[in-house]
C-alpha atoms as one frame of an Amber mdcrd trajectory, in Angstrom:
protein
   2.092 -14.707 -20.332   1.616 -12.298 -22.428   1.471  -8.602 -21.266  -2.329
  -8.343 -21.672  -3.210 -11.917 -20.564  -6.554 -12.307 -18.192  -5.228 -14.324
 -15.735  -2.269 -12.128 -15.145  -4.462  -9.078 -14.945  -6.545 -10.667 -12.722
  -3.875 -12.249 -10.177  -2.394  -8.313 -10.465  -6.537  -6.637  -9.695  -6.745
  -9.262  -6.163  -2.928  -8.698  -5.010  -3.814  -4.592  -5.367  -7.184  -5.555
  -3.852  -5.757  -7.078  -1.103  -2.843  -4.791  -0.451  -3.022  -2.980   2.617
  -1.688  -0.013   1.508  -4.208   2.109  -0.608  -3.833   4.149  -3.760  -2.017
   6.971  -3.117  -1.510   9.937  -5.304   2.288  10.169  -6.702   2.860  13.270
  -8.435   6.301  11.788 -10.109   8.320   8.562 -10.533  11.585   7.833 -11.619
  14.221   5.028 -11.484  17.371   6.388 -12.033  19.678   3.564 -14.714  16.886
   1.181 -14.730  16.713  -1.570 -17.212  13.524  -3.161 -15.807  11.300  -0.432
 -17.253   9.573   0.800 -14.156   9.450   4.462 -14.801   8.403   7.419 -16.336
   4.719   8.275 -14.421   3.065  11.137 -13.872   0.058  12.155 -11.874  -0.995
   8.490 -11.221  -1.310   6.559  -7.985   0.912   3.907  -6.088  -1.148   1.095
  -7.195  -0.410   1.794 -11.224   3.091   1.553 -10.193   3.082  -1.473  -8.128
   0.915  -3.263 -10.780   3.614  -2.632 -13.176   6.386  -4.479 -10.899   4.019
  -7.055 -10.694   3.593  -7.320 -14.360   7.650  -7.208 -14.725   8.255  -9.654
 -11.931   6.162 -12.035 -13.574   7.836 -11.429 -16.953  11.118 -12.241 -15.450
  10.069 -15.508 -13.220  13.049 -15.433 -11.520  12.465 -17.690  -8.288  15.697
 -16.428  -6.077  14.327 -12.503  -6.910  10.595 -13.539  -6.009  11.825 -14.883
  -3.123  14.002 -12.374  -1.800  11.309  -9.912  -2.596   8.510 -11.668  -0.169
  10.884 -11.577   2.748  11.302  -8.343   2.161   7.777  -7.171   1.590   6.975
  -9.383   4.821   8.932  -7.284   6.939   7.630  -3.730   5.386   4.454  -4.966
   6.461   5.747  -5.913   9.425   7.303  -2.408  10.032   3.529  -0.735   9.089
   1.726  -3.047  11.455   3.888  -1.791  14.239   3.906   1.815  13.533  -0.324
   1.483  12.946  -0.216  -0.054  16.339   2.529   2.665  17.791   0.768   5.721
  16.298  -1.665   5.603  13.398  -4.710   5.452  15.406  -4.203   8.060  17.509
  -1.900  10.491  15.292  -3.478  13.105  12.655  -4.943  12.855   9.782  -1.440
  14.183   7.777   0.668  11.655  10.192  -1.621   9.024   9.086  -0.882   9.984
   5.331   2.858  10.304   5.941   2.930   6.736   7.497   1.094   5.337   4.333
   3.447   6.721   2.121   6.866   6.087   3.953   5.359   2.159   4.202   4.046
   2.223   0.617   7.609   3.858  -0.924   9.276   0.580   0.620   7.143  -1.935
  -0.421   7.441  -0.061  -4.147  11.457  -0.293  -3.433  11.192  -4.264  -2.983
  10.848  -4.681  -6.619  14.135  -3.263  -7.139  17.386  -4.397  -5.689  18.251
  -3.081  -2.407  19.432   0.790  -2.274  18.563   0.984  -6.054  18.210   4.769
  -6.460  13.635   5.639  -6.907  12.276   8.844  -7.020   8.869   8.835  -5.760
   7.079  12.270  -4.597   3.520  12.088  -3.053   1.154  14.703  -3.862   0.316
  16.373  -0.278  -2.837  14.962   1.324  -4.445  18.348   1.168  -3.937  18.400
  -2.506  -6.553  15.471  -2.811 -10.019  16.679  -4.444 -13.079  14.907  -4.520
 -13.680  13.244  -7.663 -10.020  13.634  -9.208  -8.425  10.322 -10.391  -6.396
   9.516  -6.936  -9.796  10.309  -4.929 -11.644   8.043  -7.462  -9.065   5.117
  -7.371  -9.604   5.157  -3.407 -13.109   4.902  -3.719 -13.183   2.293  -6.112
 -10.363   0.458  -4.053 -12.634   0.580  -0.341 -15.558  -0.591  -2.278 -13.697
  -3.796  -3.428 -12.511  -4.672   0.032 -16.324  -4.065   1.247 -17.202  -6.903
  -1.265 -13.450  -8.543   0.078 -13.899  -8.488   3.302 -17.564  -9.059   2.868
 -19.015  -6.174   4.883 -22.400  -6.600   6.972 -23.712  -3.655   5.420 -21.373
  -3.230   1.870 -20.513   0.311   1.129 -20.577   0.898  -2.265 -18.767   3.135
  -4.964 -20.723   5.796  -5.178 -21.027   6.292  -1.549 -17.117   6.011  -1.037
 -16.974   8.478  -3.547 -19.086  11.292  -1.403 -16.193  10.876   1.164 -13.418
  12.676   1.316  -9.800  11.273   0.850  -8.936  11.439   4.275 -12.305  10.018
   5.638 -11.534   7.009   3.649  -7.924   6.685   4.785  -9.091   6.526   8.095
 -11.488   3.972   6.978  -8.953   1.627   5.140  -6.593   1.811   8.148 -10.051
   0.783  10.322  -9.516  -2.497   8.358  -6.468  -3.569  10.004  -8.435  -5.449
  12.372  -9.497  -8.014   9.401  -6.273  -8.335   8.372  -3.988  -9.154  11.355
  -3.641 -12.425  12.537  -3.249 -13.596  16.182   0.732 -13.823  15.609   1.154
 -10.757  14.296  -0.993  -8.993  17.030   1.684 -11.295  19.543   4.571  -9.391
  17.976   3.292  -6.181  17.814   2.315  -6.539  21.613   5.700  -7.986  22.125
   6.982  -5.046  20.394   5.002  -2.562  22.787   5.970  -4.263  25.764   9.966
  -4.568  25.075   9.426  -0.077  23.760   7.823   0.358  27.251  10.319  -1.688
  29.370  12.973   0.742  27.742  11.135   3.518  28.411  10.703   2.964  32.119
  14.683   1.964  32.267
């Protein structure tokens, strides 16, 4: 498929929409000694970087790479769910943002070989202002999720634009109840029980 193929664009949009990781503001991104072209972004969001990774993965169309990436991404997702279960629903806004940044970095890294050097710097949470690029992209993402998850009361983009970024980030976190399967919940419960036993030992 050509880079500007409508079908590819639709697939990319759906993948980004269903990601549990919202668009985070990236100040700079660089990939050292990389011949896959995923580099050179400034003042963008993590979703723009992931979109480029998706495009290039589709263009290369290497089954073994795609399978390996899927395995890594599932592991990143499990790590994310564990982090959220352990502290994501009780921590400060700043810590919640740090969790999202760390997990997003690991997700982006799955588009490269293990250990490949990445230089991705996220803007501080305190620097995100209403109306700036990251804030607007977050409002669009949240409004799209409201439609995707068929919220009883839909929240529109203009309504999200009235909220600050941290408030939307917490709303994003609260959607985890929609995406966690019974198996994932059981796995997290088991991990928490094991952790509790270790702490009591």
